[in-house]
C-alpha positions, 0 to 999 in steps of 0.5 A: 713619416713626417717630413722635416726640412733640413733647415728646421731642428726638432725643438722648432717643430716641437715648439710649433706643436705646442703652440697649434696643439689647442687648435689641432685638438679643437680641430679633430674634435670638430672633425669627429662630431661633423663625421658622427652627424653626418653617420647619424644622418645616413644611418636614418632612413632618410637623410636630413640637410639640416644634419649634413650641412652641420656635419660639412661645416663642422668638417671644414672648419675642423680641417680648417684649423690643421690646414691653417697650423703652422706645424703643417707649414712646418711639415709640408714641402712648400709649393705653388699649390698648397698655399692657394688651396689653404687660402682658398678653403678659407673662403669656402668655409662660410657656405655650409654654415649659410646652407645650414640656416637655409635648411632650417626654416624660421632661423633667418628673416627674409634679409638674412637670405639675401645676406646668405645668398651674397655670402655664398656668392662672394665666397665662391668667387674669392675662392675661385680667384685664389685657386687661379692666381694665388692668395691676395690680401685684397681678397681677405681684406674683402672677405673680413669686410663682408663677414663683419658687415653680414654677422654685425646686421645678423647680431643687431637683428638677433638683439631686436626680434624677439624669438619665440621659436626655442630652437632659434633662442638657443642658435641665437645665443650661440650665434651671438657668441660666435659673431663676437669671436669672429668679428673680433677675428675679422677686425683683427685680420684688419688691424693686426692689434692681436696675434692669438685666434680666439674665433675657435672659442667662439665656434665652439659655443655656436657649434654646441648651439647648432648641434642640439638644434640639428639632434633635437629636430631629428629626433622630433622628427623620427617622433613624429614619424613614429606617430604618423606610422602608428596612425596610419596602422590604425587606419590601416586596420580600420580600413581593412574592417570595412572590408567584407570577411570571406564570402558565406557559403553557398550552394552556387557561388565560390567567392575569392578576394585579395587585397594588396595595398600599396602602402599602408592604406589604399584607395581600392575597394570591393564589397558583396552587395549580396550574398545569399544562397541564390544570388550574389552582387560583387562589387569593385572599386579603384579610386584614384590617387593613393595613400590617405586621401584615396583611402578616405574616399574609399570609405565614402564608396562603401556608403554610397554602394551601401546606400544603393542596396535596393538597386543591388540586382539592377547594375545600371541603377546601382552605379548611377545611384552611386555617381549621385552620391559620390558627385561632389564629395571627392575632391575632385578625385575620381572612381572607376567601379564595376558591379555584377549581379549574378543570379542562379536561378536565372542562370544569368549575370548583369554587369555594369562599370564606371570607367573601369577594366572589363570583368574576365569570363573563364569558360571551357579553358577560353577567356573573354571580356565582358566590357559595359563601361560608362563615365568614371563615378564622382566626375559628372552628374549627368553620367549614366550606366548601361548594363551587359547580360548574358548566361552563366553555366556551371564551371564558369569563372569570372574575375573583377580586378583593378587596373593596378594588375594591368599596370604592373611594369617589369624592369624594361617598364614593360606592362603586364597587360591585358595579354599576361592576365588572360594567360594566367587567368586561363591558367587556373581552370583546375584551380579553386578560386582561393588558389586562382587568386594567389596565382594571379597575384603571385604572377603579378608581383613576380613579373613587377620589380616594384608594386606602384599600384594597389592590387585588389581582385575577386574570383568568382565561380558558378558551381551547380547545386550539389 
């Protein structure tokens, strides 16, 4: 129920309402527009500072029209707090407007940013002084002079400087209209030549220009984001195409691969360098970093590996050649890799790695590590590599993997780690290679709350010829 002081009649209230009606209507319109802009910003996947500052500015300006209405004066019990809040609120309205210009690159010249910082600082100080000591005509005089000087300089700057940016041209037109009304209103605040407040009319033009630019830029960013996503999807399909298909049927080897990138494209890579009836050559690599740069270097890793097929039976020479091909061509990113050559005729494996986690061997239910590491690829031109060798027996299972498996962290930040991988790998003895690969990936993803790295692995079984 509206509070009406006993000394005021209904006719007084009605008269005040009719006089304030245009400003109340505009205040409600500005507030509604600000709320819609804020809702639009939050509904998007990423909050847009431009829209948010626009929303806050519109809401605060709209509420300022309501707070300064005579009707509110008549219907709210007067005390010492309300005049302080109303007067202090007047000084704060300019702050989100300045922040809007700060969030829109190219809308303010360098001198404009300095002016903006001055407005923010002085406005905050005046609001604090008003809340602490009460309203003062001196505070409003300082505010009026500051805004006259700031807006006047911006108006002159807008007319002197050309604007090649179409957004800037739109905002400058609205700004010039608003500046004209604000200058008039602030001069009137000093001289008291005119009673009617005309500033909201100029604000309509300014708000319209800001809203147009904020909405256009938000839609343009959404369009650009859509283009980027489409390009990433094409890149993802291209990257998938450079990964080998299923390992061909072999009487001696069963191989399953799993590749789970953290983003659309990734820096993990694997390849079957040799895949025939008697031999298998399995390569796995991990490029430092993530996303498109790592994916581009992963493509270079494929080319470097393809250039070393003549050394496919000699893992140490194979990695040495890859390092020579990659060094100086990866923009200071490095690559870890592991390569194993399996020979069913000799029943032998030869293994070498470059800064990569050790290969795991599952034999008779027991897991052991095969480790022979050299320096990471592409980092040092003098790096050399050695090979470890050993016998393989029917029923042996080998696992190559990237460090995303080991470094998957749970909600407490604990890594899945070597022990976790050894444990789940040991439980895959009775599973096929495909089932084993799925079990390991599922266990890692269940352990980890989020995927912070690419997950890639190769599971290889050596079986006796049927």
